[in-house]
C-alpha positions as YAML, in Angstrom:
chain: A
units: angstrom
residues:
- id: 1
  name: MET
  ca: [-35.10, -25.34, -21.79]
- id: 2
  name: GLN
  ca: [-31.77, -24.03, -20.54]
- id: 3
  name: LYS
  ca: [-31.81, -20.80, -18.79]
- id: 4
  name: SER
  ca: [-29.27, -18.25, -19.48]
- id: 5
  name: TRP
  ca: [-26.56, -17.75, -16.79]
- id: 6
  name: GLU
  ca: [-27.99, -14.20, -16.35]
- id: 7
  name: GLN
  ca: [-31.33, -15.89, -15.25]
- id: 8
  name: ARG
  ca: [-29.40, -18.13, -12.89]
- id: 9
  name: PHE
  ca: [-27.51, -15.53, -10.90]
- id: 10
  name: ALA
  ca: [-28.59, -14.58, -7.31]
- id: 11
  name: ASP
  ca: [-30.56, -11.03, -7.14]
- id: 12
  name: ARG
  ca: [-27.14, -9.60, -5.61]
- id: 13
  name: ALA
  ca: [-25.23, -10.35, -8.74]
- id: 14
  name: GLY
  ca: [-27.15, -7.65, -10.68]
- id: 15
  name: LEU
  ca: [-25.45, -5.45, -8.20]
- id: 16
  name: ILE
  ca: [-22.10, -6.04, -9.01]
- id: 17
  name: ASP
  ca: [-20.20, -4.12, -11.53]
- id: 18
  name: SER
  ca: [-17.04, -3.76, -12.85]
- id: 19
  name: SER
  ca: [-14.37, -1.20, -11.47]
- id: 20
  name: ALA
  ca: [-14.28, 2.00, -13.63]
- id: 21
  name: ILE
  ca: [-10.79, 2.50, -12.53]
- id: 22
  name: ARG
  ca: [-10.00, -1.26, -13.72]
- id: 23
  name: GLU
  ca: [-11.83, -0.75, -17.10]
- id: 24
  name: ILE
  ca: [-9.63, 2.40, -17.75]
- id: 25
  name: LEU
  ca: [-6.41, 0.76, -17.11]
- id: 26
  name: LYS
  ca: [-6.96, -1.69, -19.58]
- id: 27
  name: TYR
  ca: [-6.44, 0.88, -22.36]
- id: 28
  name: SER
  ca: [-4.37, 3.21, -20.26]
- id: 29
  name: SER
  ca: [-1.48, 0.83, -19.99]
- id: 30
  name: ALA
  ca: [-1.33, 0.67, -23.89]
- id: 31
  name: PRO
  ca: [2.44, 1.19, -24.81]
- id: 32
  name: GLY
  ca: [3.48, 5.03, -24.77]
- id: 33
  name: VAL
  ca: [0.48, 6.18, -22.75]
- id: 34
  name: ILE
  ca: [1.48, 8.24, -19.60]
- id: 35
  name: SER
  ca: [-0.94, 7.08, -17.03]
- id: 36
  name: PHE
  ca: [-2.26, 8.90, -14.07]
- id: 37
  name: ALA
  ca: [-5.10, 6.57, -13.65]
- id: 38
  name: GLY
  ca: [-4.05, 3.82, -11.31]
- id: 39
  name: GLY
  ca: [-3.55, 4.23, -7.54]
- id: 40
  name: LEU
  ca: [-0.30, 2.66, -7.95]
- id: 41
  name: PRO
  ca: [2.82, 2.87, -5.87]
- id: 42
  name: SER
  ca: [5.90, 3.27, -7.45]
- id: 43
  name: PRO
  ca: [7.77, 0.14, -8.34]
- id: 44
  name: ASP
  ca: [10.82, 2.27, -8.17]
- id: 45
  name: VAL
  ca: [10.90, 2.06, -4.44]
- id: 46
  name: PHE
  ca: [9.62, -1.43, -3.82]
- id: 47
  name: PRO
  ca: [12.24, -3.04, -1.40]
- id: 48
  name: VAL
  ca: [12.87, -6.01, -3.55]
- id: 49
  name: ALA
  ca: [16.25, -6.94, -2.10]
- id: 50
  name: GLU
  ca: [14.64, -7.01, 1.32]
- id: 51
  name: PHE
  ca: [11.95, -9.38, -0.13]
- id: 52
  name: LYS
  ca: [14.34, -11.68, -1.59]
- id: 53
  name: ARG
  ca: [16.34, -11.96, 1.63]
- id: 54
  name: ALA
  ca: [13.12, -12.51, 3.67]
- id: 55
  name: CYS
  ca: [12.18, -15.35, 1.34]
- id: 56
  name: GLU
  ca: [15.08, -16.88, 1.87]
- id: 57
  name: VAL
  ca: [14.98, -16.58, 5.64]
- id: 58
  name: VAL
  ca: [11.31, -17.82, 6.00]
- id: 59
  name: LEU
  ca: [11.90, -21.04, 3.77]
- id: 60
  name: ASP
  ca: [15.12, -21.61, 5.63]
- id: 61
  name: GLU
  ca: [13.93, -20.91, 9.44]
- id: 62
  name: ALA
  ca: [10.03, -21.85, 8.96]
- id: 63
  name: GLY
  ca: [10.30, -24.23, 6.18]
- id: 64
  name: PRO
  ca: [7.04, -26.31, 5.75]
- id: 65
  name: ALA
  ca: [5.17, -24.14, 8.49]
- id: 66
  name: SER
  ca: [5.39, -21.30, 6.20]
- id: 67
  name: LEU
  ca: [3.32, -23.26, 3.60]
- id: 68
  name: GLN
  ca: [0.89, -24.54, 5.93]
- id: 69
  name: TYR
  ca: [-2.60, -23.54, 6.95]
- id: 70
  name: SER
  ca: [-2.44, -20.87, 9.69]
- id: 71
  name: PRO
  ca: [-4.82, -19.15, 12.31]
- id: 72
  name: THR
  ca: [-7.69, -16.83, 10.75]
- id: 73
  name: GLU
  ca: [-6.59, -13.98, 13.17]
- id: 74
  name: GLY
  ca: [-3.23, -13.75, 11.64]
- id: 75
  name: PHE
  ca: [0.54, -14.45, 12.36]
- id: 76
  name: VAL
  ca: [1.14, -13.35, 15.67]
- id: 77
  name: PRO
  ca: [4.65, -11.81, 15.07]
- id: 78
  name: LEU
  ca: [3.23, -9.73, 12.24]
- id: 79
  name: ARG
  ca: [0.38, -8.51, 14.52]
- id: 80
  name: GLU
  ca: [2.92, -7.64, 17.10]
- id: 81
  name: VAL
  ca: [4.65, -5.44, 14.40]
- id: 82
  name: ILE
  ca: [1.46, -3.83, 13.49]
- id: 83
  name: ALA
  ca: [0.72, -3.00, 17.00]
- id: 84
  name: GLU
  ca: [4.03, -1.30, 17.21]
- id: 85
  name: HIS
  ca: [3.70, 0.49, 13.90]
- id: 86
  name: SER
  ca: [0.11, 1.64, 15.14]
- id: 87
  name: ALA
  ca: [1.41, 2.94, 18.46]
- id: 88
  name: SER
  ca: [3.49, 5.66, 16.63]
- id: 89
  name: TYR
  ca: [-0.04, 7.35, 15.67]
- id: 90
  name: GLY
  ca: [-1.12, 6.93, 19.35]
- id: 91
  name: ILE
  ca: [-3.22, 3.78, 18.54]
- id: 92
  name: ARG
  ca: [-2.11, 1.52, 21.56]
- id: 93
  name: VAL
  ca: [-4.15, -1.74, 21.36]
- id: 94
  name: PRO
  ca: [-3.23, -5.64, 22.14]
- id: 95
  name: ILE
  ca: [-2.71, -7.85, 19.24]
- id: 96
  name: GLU
  ca: [-6.09, -9.42, 20.18]
- id: 97
  name: ASN
  ca: [-7.70, -6.30, 18.77]
- id: 98
  name: ILE
  ca: [-6.28, -6.80, 15.52]
- id: 99
  name: GLN
  ca: [-7.31, -8.85, 12.64]
- id: 100
  name: LEU
  ca: [-5.19, -9.53, 9.45]
- id: 101
  name: THR
  ca: [-6.88, -9.45, 6.08]
- id: 102
  name: SER
  ca: [-6.23, -9.96, 2.65]
- id: 103
  name: GLY
  ca: [-5.58, -6.50, 1.50]
- id: 104
  name: SER
  ca: [-8.19, -3.53, 2.40]
- id: 105
  name: GLN
  ca: [-10.52, -4.47, -0.02]
- id: 106
  name: GLN
  ca: [-11.33, -7.78, 1.78]
- id: 107
  name: ALA
  ca: [-11.55, -5.74, 4.94]
- id: 108
  name: LEU
  ca: [-14.17, -3.47, 3.25]
- id: 109
  name: ASP
  ca: [-16.29, -6.55, 2.01]
- id: 110
  name: LEU
  ca: [-16.03, -8.27, 5.33]
- id: 111
  name: LEU
  ca: [-17.48, -5.12, 7.06]
- id: 112
  name: GLY
  ca: [-20.12, -4.69, 4.36]
- id: 113
  name: MET
  ca: [-21.13, -8.28, 5.13]
- id: 114
  name: LEU
  ca: [-21.14, -7.78, 8.85]
- id: 115
  name: PHE
  ca: [-23.16, -4.30, 8.82]
- id: 116
  name: ILE
  ca: [-25.23, -3.86, 5.76]
- id: 117
  name: ASP
  ca: [-28.54, -5.22, 4.89]
- id: 118
  name: PRO
  ca: [-30.18, -4.53, 1.65]
- id: 119
  name: GLY
  ca: [-31.54, -1.09, 1.46]
- id: 120
  name: ASP
  ca: [-29.40, 0.01, 4.51]
- id: 121
  name: TYR
  ca: [-27.95, 3.45, 4.43]
- id: 122
  name: VAL
  ca: [-23.98, 4.23, 4.82]
- id: 123
  name: VAL
  ca: [-22.66, 7.71, 5.02]
- id: 124
  name: VAL
  ca: [-19.87, 8.53, 2.72]
- id: 125
  name: GLU
  ca: [-17.80, 11.66, 1.54]
- id: 126
  name: ASN
  ca: [-18.58, 13.14, -1.81]
- id: 127
  name: PRO
  ca: [-16.52, 12.01, -3.46]
- id: 128
  name: THR
  ca: [-15.34, 8.94, -1.77]
- id: 129
  name: TYR
  ca: [-13.41, 5.80, -2.48]
- id: 130
  name: LEU
  ca: [-14.58, 3.77, -5.36]
- id: 131
  name: GLY
  ca: [-13.39, 0.61, -3.92]
- id: 132
  name: ALA
  ca: [-15.58, 0.78, -0.85]
- id: 133
  name: LEU
  ca: [-18.70, 1.67, -2.94]
- id: 134
  name: GLN
  ca: [-18.00, -1.53, -5.34]
- id: 135
  name: ALA
  ca: [-17.47, -3.78, -2.29]
- id: 136
  name: TRP
  ca: [-20.91, -2.75, -0.78]
- id: 137
  name: ASN
  ca: [-22.96, -2.34, -3.67]
- id: 138
  name: ALA
  ca: [-23.04, -6.25, -3.66]
- id: 139
  name: TYR
  ca: [-24.85, -5.83, -0.22]
- id: 140
  name: GLY
  ca: [-27.54, -3.46, -1.57]
- id: 141
  name: ALA
  ca: [-26.16, -0.64, 0.33]
- id: 142
  name: ARG
  ca: [-27.82, 3.00, -0.12]
- id: 143
  name: TYR
  ca: [-25.77, 5.80, 0.31]
- id: 144
  name: LEU
  ca: [-26.07, 9.27, 2.08]
- id: 145
  name: THR
  ca: [-23.45, 11.69, 0.65]
- id: 146
  name: VAL
  ca: [-21.87, 14.55, 2.64]
- id: 147
  name: PRO
  ca: [-20.39, 17.35, 0.57]
- id: 148
  name: SER
  ca: [-16.46, 17.88, 1.09]
- id: 149
  name: ASP
  ca: [-14.33, 20.90, 0.54]
- id: 150
  name: GLU
  ca: [-10.47, 21.54, 0.50]
- id: 151
  name: GLN
  ca: [-10.76, 20.24, 4.09]
- id: 152
  name: GLY
  ca: [-12.62, 17.02, 3.60]
- id: 153
  name: MET
  ca: [-16.24, 16.10, 4.90]
- id: 154
  name: ARG
  ca: [-18.26, 19.07, 5.76]
- id: 155
  name: THR
  ca: [-19.08, 17.70, 9.16]
- id: 156
  name: ASP
  ca: [-21.18, 20.57, 9.89]
- id: 157
  name: LEU
  ca: [-23.72, 19.15, 7.34]
- id: 158
  name: LEU
  ca: [-23.48, 15.71, 8.92]
- id: 159
  name: GLU
  ca: [-26.23, 15.70, 11.31]
- id: 160
  name: ASP
  ca: [-29.23, 15.73, 8.72]
- id: 161
  name: VAL
  ca: [-27.88, 12.51, 7.33]
- id: 162
  name: LEU
  ca: [-27.27, 10.76, 10.73]
- id: 163
  name: ARG
  ca: [-31.10, 11.25, 11.55]
- id: 164
  name: LYS
  ca: [-31.81, 8.78, 8.99]
- id: 165
  name: GLU
  ca: [-30.04, 6.01, 11.01]
- id: 166
  name: PRO
  ca: [-27.37, 4.90, 8.79]
- id: 167
  name: ARG
  ca: [-25.38, 1.71, 9.63]
- id: 168
  name: PHE
  ca: [-22.10, 3.55, 9.69]
- id: 169
  name: ILE
  ca: [-20.01, 6.52, 8.53]
- id: 170
  name: TYR
  ca: [-17.11, 5.79, 6.31]
- id: 171
  name: VAL
  ca: [-14.29, 8.24, 6.19]
- id: 172
  name: LEU
  ca: [-10.49, 8.49, 4.79]
- id: 173
  name: PRO
  ca: [-9.42, 11.49, 6.87]
- id: 174
  name: ASN
  ca: [-5.66, 11.32, 5.61]
- id: 175
  name: PHE
  ca: [-4.93, 12.33, 2.10]
- id: 176
  name: GLN
  ca: [-8.27, 10.97, 0.88]
- id: 177
  name: ASN
  ca: [-8.76, 8.92, -2.12]
- id: 178
  name: PRO
  ca: [-9.69, 10.37, -4.56]
- id: 179
  name: SER
  ca: [-9.35, 13.94, -3.48]
- id: 180
  name: GLY
  ca: [-6.19, 14.11, -1.56]
- id: 181
  name: VAL
  ca: [-7.60, 16.36, 1.06]
- id: 182
  name: THR
  ca: [-7.21, 15.97, 4.80]
- id: 183
  name: LEU
  ca: [-9.66, 16.22, 7.58]
- id: 184
  name: PRO
  ca: [-8.51, 18.76, 10.10]
- id: 185
  name: LEU
  ca: [-8.45, 18.00, 13.78]
- id: 186
  name: GLU
  ca: [-11.66, 20.19, 14.48]
- id: 187
  name: ARG
  ca: [-13.62, 18.18, 11.92]
- id: 188
  name: ARG
  ca: [-12.33, 14.78, 13.13]
- id: 189
  name: GLN
  ca: [-13.58, 16.10, 16.60]
- id: 190
  name: GLU
  ca: [-17.02, 17.13, 15.53]
- id: 191
  name: LEU
  ca: [-17.37, 13.60, 13.66]
- id: 192
  name: VAL
  ca: [-16.69, 11.68, 16.70]
- id: 193
  name: GLU
  ca: [-19.11, 13.76, 18.71]
- id: 194
  name: MET
  ca: [-21.76, 13.79, 16.14]
- id: 195
  name: ALA
  ca: [-21.48, 9.76, 15.61]
- id: 196
  name: ASP
  ca: [-21.62, 9.42, 19.37]
- id: 197
  name: LYS
  ca: [-24.74, 11.46, 19.78]
- id: 198
  name: TYR
  ca: [-26.55, 9.28, 17.24]
- id: 199
  name: GLY
  ca: [-25.08, 5.91, 18.02]
- id: 200
  name: ILE
  ca: [-23.40, 5.57, 14.60]
- id: 201
  name: PRO
  ca: [-20.18, 3.72, 14.17]
- id: 202
  name: ILE
  ca: [-17.27, 5.07, 12.21]
- id: 203
  name: ILE
  ca: [-15.07, 3.09, 9.70]
- id: 204
  name: GLU
  ca: [-11.65, 5.05, 9.37]
- id: 205
  name: ASP
  ca: [-9.90, 4.04, 6.55]
- id: 206
  name: ASP
  ca: [-6.26, 5.05, 6.83]
- id: 207
  name: PRO
  ca: [-3.96, 3.51, 3.78]
- id: 208
  name: TYR
  ca: [-1.98, 6.76, 3.31]
- id: 209
  name: GLY
  ca: [-1.32, 7.93, 6.78]
- id: 210
  name: LYS
  ca: [2.42, 7.37, 6.66]
- id: 211
  name: LEU
  ca: [2.76, 9.24, 3.50]
- id: 212
  name: ARG
  ca: [2.75, 12.67, 4.83]
- id: 213
  name: TYR
  ca: [5.12, 15.19, 3.17]
- id: 214
  name: PHE
  ca: [4.09, 18.55, 4.61]
- id: 215
  name: GLY
  ca: [2.78, 19.48, 8.09]
- id: 216
  name: GLU
  ca: [2.32, 17.56, 11.14]
- id: 217
  name: ASN
  ca: [0.27, 14.48, 11.82]
- id: 218
  name: ILE
  ca: [-3.20, 14.70, 13.12]
- id: 219
  name: ALA
  ca: [-4.46, 12.48, 15.72]
- id: 220
  name: PRO
  ca: [-6.41, 9.31, 13.93]
- id: 221
  name: VAL
  ca: [-10.25, 9.31, 14.45]
- id: 222
  name: PHE
  ca: [-9.76, 6.17, 16.44]
- id: 223
  name: VAL
  ca: [-7.75, 7.94, 19.11]
- id: 224
  name: LEU
  ca: [-10.03, 10.90, 19.41]
- id: 225
  name: ASP
  ca: [-12.89, 8.75, 19.96]
- id: 226
  name: GLN
  ca: [-10.80, 6.79, 22.68]
- id: 227
  name: GLU
  ca: [-10.20, 10.05, 24.35]
- id: 228
  name: TYR
  ca: [-13.76, 11.51, 23.92]
- id: 229
  name: ARG
  ca: [-14.86, 8.28, 25.94]
- id: 230
  name: GLY
  ca: [-12.01, 8.89, 28.66]
- id: 231
  name: GLY
  ca: [-10.56, 5.53, 27.69]
- id: 232
  name: ASN
  ca: [-7.61, 4.46, 30.17]
- id: 233
  name: GLY
  ca: [-5.78, 2.44, 27.26]
- id: 234
  name: ASP
  ca: [-6.40, -0.94, 29.34]
- id: 235
  name: GLU
  ca: [-9.42, -2.02, 27.20]
- id: 236
  name: VAL
  ca: [-10.37, -0.99, 23.39]
- id: 237
  name: GLU
  ca: [-13.76, 0.29, 23.82]
- id: 238
  name: GLY
  ca: [-15.07, 2.56, 21.26]
- id: 239
  name: ASN
  ca: [-17.18, 3.64, 17.99]
- id: 240
  name: VAL
  ca: [-14.45, 3.51, 15.61]
- id: 241
  name: ILE
  ca: [-13.25, 0.98, 13.56]
- id: 242
  name: TYR
  ca: [-9.64, 1.54, 11.85]
- id: 243
  name: MET
  ca: [-8.29, 0.11, 8.92]
- id: 244
  name: SER
  ca: [-4.80, 0.31, 7.03]
- id: 245
  name: THR
  ca: [-2.69, -1.79, 5.02]
- id: 246
  name: PHE
  ca: [1.03, -2.53, 3.87]
- id: 247
  name: SER
  ca: [0.03, -1.94, 0.36]
- id: 248
  name: LYS
  ca: [1.43, 1.73, 0.24]
- id: 249
  name: LEU
  ca: [4.53, 1.05, 2.58]
- id: 250
  name: LEU
  ca: [5.73, -2.32, 1.38]
- id: 251
  name: ALA
  ca: [4.12, -3.59, -1.62]
- id: 252
  name: PRO
  ca: [0.32, -4.02, -2.89]
- id: 253
  name: GLY
  ca: [1.19, -7.64, -4.35]
- id: 254
  name: ILE
  ca: [1.47, -9.21, -0.75]
- id: 255
  name: ARG
  ca: [-2.23, -8.21, -0.12]
- id: 256
  name: MET
  ca: [-1.80, -7.54, 3.62]
- id: 257
  name: ALA
  ca: [-3.85, -5.38, 5.70]
- id: 258
  name: TRP
  ca: [-5.44, -4.94, 8.82]
- id: 259
  name: VAL
  ca: [-8.65, -3.98, 11.00]
- id: 260
  name: ILE
  ca: [-8.20, -2.69, 14.66]
- id: 261
  name: ALA
  ca: [-11.53, -2.57, 16.68]
- id: 262
  name: GLU
  ca: [-13.34, -3.86, 19.83]
- id: 263
  name: LEU
  ca: [-13.10, -7.58, 20.50]
- id: 264
  name: GLU
  ca: [-16.68, -8.13, 19.74]
- id: 265
  name: VAL
  ca: [-16.17, -6.74, 16.11]
- id: 266
  name: ILE
  ca: [-13.08, -8.49, 15.74]
- id: 267
  name: ARG
  ca: [-14.62, -11.92, 16.74]
- id: 268
  name: LYS
  ca: [-17.41, -11.42, 14.13]
- id: 269
  name: LEU
  ca: [-14.69, -10.53, 11.69]
- id: 270
  name: VAL
  ca: [-12.81, -13.89, 12.14]
- id: 271
  name: PHE
  ca: [-15.86, -15.78, 11.60]
- id: 272
  name: ALA
  ca: [-16.69, -13.87, 8.42]
- id: 273
  name: LYS
  ca: [-13.14, -14.26, 7.09]
- id: 274
  name: GLN
  ca: [-13.32, -17.99, 8.05]
- id: 275
  name: GLY
  ca: [-16.08, -18.36, 5.34]
- id: 276
  name: ALA
  ca: [-14.18, -16.28, 2.76]
- id: 277
  name: ASP
  ca: [-10.58, -17.41, 2.70]
- id: 278
  name: LEU
  ca: [-9.83, -19.24, 5.98]
- id: 279
  name: HIS
  ca: [-6.83, -17.13, 6.30]
- id: 280
  name: SER
  ca: [-4.55, -14.76, 4.48]
- id: 281
  name: PRO
  ca: [-1.74, -16.56, 2.98]
- id: 282
  name: THR
  ca: [0.67, -17.93, 5.61]
- id: 283
  name: PHE
  ca: [3.95, -17.29, 3.40]
- id: 284
  name: ASN
  ca: [2.95, -13.72, 2.68]
- id: 285
  name: GLN
  ca: [2.33, -12.97, 6.31]
- id: 286
  name: MET
  ca: [5.46, -14.49, 7.46]
- id: 287
  name: ILE
  ca: [7.42, -12.72, 4.55]
- id: 288
  name: ALA
  ca: [5.80, -9.26, 5.67]
- id: 289
  name: TYR
  ca: [6.87, -9.83, 9.26]
- id: 290
  name: GLU
  ca: [10.58, -10.60, 8.06]
- id: 291
  name: VAL
  ca: [10.53, -7.38, 5.91]
- id: 292
  name: ALA
  ca: [8.75, -5.02, 8.23]
- id: 293
  name: ARG
  ca: [10.62, -6.09, 11.60]
- id: 294
  name: ASP
  ca: [13.18, -4.42, 13.69]
- id: 295
  name: GLY
  ca: [12.39, -0.80, 12.38]
- id: 296
  name: PHE
  ca: [12.58, -1.23, 8.80]
- id: 297
  name: LEU
  ca: [9.15, 0.00, 7.95]
- id: 298
  name: HIS
  ca: [9.75, 3.36, 9.67]
- id: 299
  name: GLU
  ca: [13.34, 3.74, 7.71]
- id: 300
  name: TYR
  ca: [11.91, 2.74, 4.53]
- id: 301
  name: SER
  ca: [8.77, 5.02, 4.70]
- id: 302
  name: LYS
  ca: [11.37, 7.94, 4.63]
- id: 303
  name: THR
  ca: [12.51, 6.82, 1.27]
- id: 304
  name: ILE
  ca: [8.75, 6.44, 0.06]
- id: 305
  name: ARG
  ca: [8.17, 10.04, 1.34]
- id: 306
  name: ALA
  ca: [11.04, 11.82, -0.38]
- id: 307
  name: THR
  ca: [10.31, 10.22, -3.70]
- id: 308
  name: TYR
  ca: [6.59, 10.80, -3.63]
- id: 309
  name: LYS
  ca: [7.15, 14.24, -2.26]
- id: 310
  name: GLU
  ca: [9.47, 15.06, -5.24]
- id: 311
  name: ARG
  ca: [6.85, 14.02, -7.60]
- id: 312
  name: LEU
  ca: [3.81, 15.91, -5.88]
- id: 313
  name: LEU
  ca: [5.79, 19.00, -6.19]
- id: 314
  name: LEU
  ca: [6.70, 18.52, -9.73]
- id: 315
  name: MET
  ca: [3.14, 17.74, -10.61]
- id: 316
  name: LEU
  ca: [1.67, 20.84, -8.92]
- id: 317
  name: GLU
  ca: [4.40, 22.87, -10.76]
- id: 318
  name: ALA
  ca: [3.50, 21.65, -14.05]
- id: 319
  name: MET
  ca: [-0.07, 22.05, -13.58]
- id: 320
  name: GLU
  ca: [0.48, 25.64, -12.52]
- id: 321
  name: GLU
  ca: [2.66, 26.18, -15.82]
- id: 322
  name: HIS
  ca: [0.28, 23.98, -18.33]
- id: 323
  name: PHE
  ca: [-3.20, 24.12, -16.87]
- id: 324
  name: PRO
  ca: [-5.41, 27.21, -18.32]
- id: 325
  name: GLU
  ca: [-7.39, 29.52, -16.26]
- id: 326
  name: GLY
  ca: [-10.33, 28.13, -14.78]
- id: 327
  name: VAL
  ca: [-9.19, 24.74, -14.09]
- id: 328
  name: GLU
  ca: [-8.59, 24.11, -10.35]
- id: 329
  name: TRP
  ca: [-6.87, 21.33, -8.22]
- id: 330
  name: THR
  ca: [-6.21, 20.23, -4.57]
- id: 331
  name: LYS
  ca: [-2.89, 20.74, -3.01]
- id: 332
  name: PRO
  ca: [-2.41, 17.56, -0.97]
- id: 333
  name: GLU
  ca: [0.04, 17.23, 2.14]
- id: 334
  name: GLY
  ca: [0.59, 13.79, 1.34]
- id: 335
  name: GLY
  ca: [-1.01, 10.52, -0.30]
- id: 336
  name: MET
  ca: [-0.81, 9.51, -3.98]
- id: 337
  name: PHE
  ca: [-3.30, 11.73, -5.55]
- id: 338
  name: LEU
  ca: [-4.61, 15.18, -7.01]
- id: 339
  name: TRP
  ca: [-8.14, 16.21, -7.58]
- id: 340
  name: VAL
  ca: [-8.78, 18.30, -10.69]
- id: 341
  name: THR
  ca: [-12.11, 20.19, -11.38]
- id: 342
  name: LEU
  ca: [-12.69, 21.35, -14.74]
- id: 343
  name: PRO
  ca: [-15.01, 24.52, -15.54]
- id: 344
  name: GLU
  ca: [-18.70, 23.67, -15.87]
- id: 345
  name: GLY
  ca: [-19.45, 22.53, -19.18]
- id: 346
  name: LEU
  ca: [-16.35, 20.10, -19.65]
- id: 347
  name: ASP
  ca: [-17.02, 16.26, -19.04]
- id: 348
  name: ALA
  ca: [-13.98, 14.39, -17.68]
- id: 349
  name: GLN
  ca: [-15.60, 11.13, -19.27]
- id: 350
  name: GLU
  ca: [-16.17, 12.62, -22.58]
- id: 351
  name: LEU
  ca: [-12.45, 13.95, -22.75]
- id: 352
  name: LEU
  ca: [-10.85, 10.71, -21.67]
- id: 353
  name: PRO
  ca: [-10.85, 9.06, -25.36]
- id: 354
  name: LYS
  ca: [-9.39, 12.51, -26.67]
- id: 355
  name: ALA
  ca: [-6.69, 12.36, -23.58]
- id: 356
  name: VAL
  ca: [-5.82, 8.76, -24.65]
- id: 357
  name: GLU
  ca: [-5.23, 9.79, -28.15]
- id: 358
  name: ARG
  ca: [-2.75, 11.98, -26.97]
- id: 359
  name: LYS
  ca: [-1.27, 9.17, -24.85]
- id: 360
  name: VAL
  ca: [-2.17, 10.37, -21.41]
- id: 361
  name: ALA
  ca: [-4.84, 8.93, -18.99]
- id: 362
  name: TYR
  ca: [-6.41, 9.73, -15.71]
- id: 363
  name: VAL
  ca: [-9.89, 8.46, -13.89]
- id: 364
  name: PRO
  ca: [-12.82, 10.54, -14.51]
- id: 365
  name: GLY
  ca: [-14.36, 11.79, -11.17]
- id: 366
  name: GLN
  ca: [-18.14, 10.87, -11.44]
- id: 367
  name: PRO
  ca: [-17.88, 6.97, -10.52]
- id: 368
  name: PHE
  ca: [-16.29, 8.35, -7.11]
- id: 369
  name: HIS
  ca: [-19.75, 10.45, -6.49]
- id: 370
  name: PRO
  ca: [-22.55, 8.05, -5.37]
- id: 371
  name: ASP
  ca: [-25.08, 10.81, -6.29]
- id: 372
  name: GLY
  ca: [-23.99, 10.95, -9.80]
- id: 373
  name: SER
  ca: [-22.33, 14.38, -9.65]
- id: 374
  name: GLY
  ca: [-18.99, 15.39, -10.37]
- id: 375
  name: LYS
  ca: [-18.81, 15.12, -14.19]
- id: 376
  name: ASN
  ca: [-16.36, 17.95, -14.51]
- id: 377
  name: THR
  ca: [-13.90, 16.24, -12.02]
- id: 378
  name: MET
  ca: [-10.80, 13.69, -12.40]
- id: 379
  name: ARG
  ca: [-8.33, 11.89, -10.11]
- id: 380
  name: VAL
  ca: [-4.70, 12.06, -11.13]
- id: 381
  name: ASN
  ca: [-2.01, 9.92, -9.54]
- id: 382
  name: PHE
  ca: [1.37, 11.32, -9.05]
- id: 383
  name: SER
  ca: [3.36, 8.28, -7.31]
- id: 384
  name: ASN
  ca: [3.61, 6.06, -10.21]
- id: 385
  name: ALA
  ca: [5.16, 8.31, -12.90]
- id: 386
  name: SER
  ca: [8.60, 9.32, -13.43]
- id: 387
  name: PRO
  ca: [9.48, 12.98, -13.31]
- id: 388
  name: GLN
  ca: [9.88, 13.06, -17.12]
- id: 389
  name: MET
  ca: [6.47, 11.39, -17.44]
- id: 390
  name: ILE
  ca: [4.86, 14.09, -15.08]
- id: 391
  name: ARG
  ca: [6.14, 17.05, -17.02]
- id: 392
  name: GLU
  ca: [5.12, 15.42, -20.28]
- id: 393
  name: GLY
  ca: [1.66, 14.16, -19.28]
- id: 394
  name: ILE
  ca: [0.45, 17.25, -17.50]
- id: 395
  name: ALA
  ca: [1.60, 19.44, -20.50]
- id: 396
  name: ARG
  ca: [-0.50, 17.13, -22.93]
- id: 397
  name: LEU
  ca: [-3.56, 17.47, -20.44]
- id: 398
  name: GLY
  ca: [-3.08, 21.43, -20.33]
- id: 399
  name: ALA
  ca: [-3.18, 21.51, -24.07]
- id: 400
  name: LEU
  ca: [-6.33, 19.21, -24.32]
- id: 401
  name: PHE
  ca: [-7.98, 21.41, -21.62]
- id: 402
  name: ARG
  ca: [-7.01, 24.57, -23.41]
- id: 403
  name: GLU
  ca: [-8.07, 23.32, -26.78]
- id: 404
  name: GLU
  ca: [-11.46, 22.22, -25.07]
- id: 405
  name: LEU
  ca: [-12.18, 25.54, -23.24]
- id: 406
  name: GLU
  ca: [-11.71, 27.30, -26.41]
- id: 407
  name: ARG
  ca: [-14.15, 25.05, -28.33]
- id: 408
  name: LEU
  ca: [-16.69, 25.55, -25.63]
- id: 409
  name: VAL
  ca: [-16.22, 29.47, -25.85]
- id: 410
  name: THR
  ca: [-16.53, 29.51, -29.56]
- id: 411
  name: ALA
  ca: [-19.28, 26.95, -29.82]
- id: 412
  name: PRO
  ca: [-22.76, 28.28, -31.23]
- id: 413
  name: LYS
  ca: [-25.55, 28.82, -28.49]
- id: 414
  name: SER
  ca: [-28.55, 26.55, -29.09]
...
């Protein structure tokens, strides 16, 4: 008797589920819907002309080599550009400590493969990045959540969970996805010290670090860890694995990210990536190099920051005008997201169909909470929508919230 496919899958397949965001995007992308749901960079600022020129240069100068297999570690000139880019944040490493991956999502998956056995604990902020949870659920991870406030992870509450011997701490210190908040220097230092005390590695995910619109840059956790250990810069030794990506700086479609870590970690990542896809696409790597070289990345990021800063300020202004009393939201210094908290009694998931009826969409916040909390929260993206769409979309959401709060007040008590 033939078994169903469900009976044939490995046990881990039962741990794999669809992305809540991807599911929402299916109907929030319908014609006429103003979507604040996706974590999408704005196509208005994609450097299309530079990519066109780069394609011609790569095909003319590299020709067949650009279409051939290449080393798993990544294209050397691109890793040199990444090393130069990282040095602007104080992360000074040789290219041997840089591993290219096919987007940050692959990096998260490979790190899960290396560190997580079924039932292992992982420490995360609450809320945290949904893509990380989706990657690590497949390896049977369990989550120890640390509450967050307007300054990110409450590091004063970290020690209790570290006593349970988790495999690592996962943190997005700059303009966190989904909340938009930034971990201040003092908490970063406390995080480094606490992780060292208990011998727990830190994975620092930094896709938005270059997207700062207000204030001064804060030293990466990676750098603070090196300083804490008295590193002399001759050799990369430490407790932090650092990740970043070109998805927010050039274009997400090229699927190009990187991991910076000790050589022992990089070697294992190389082996894991060989089993996953052999190497990231050679052509994409050469194109990314040709676009990013000669300081273009630094200059181009100014254009992105100016565009996104305008949209962030406009969304904050619109929320101030249209959202009723009792609704709260974060005020990020950069990144791509705001985090909205509705009064208790309102459920963002239940409100979403009503919002879509009004031709506006967001992402409910509960899936970002591994402990199942956050029913009255939502993530709102400001980078992808035009100024006109931001004004109209926030006005629609404000009217919906006002009506639902009035309904809540007038509803008969059970």
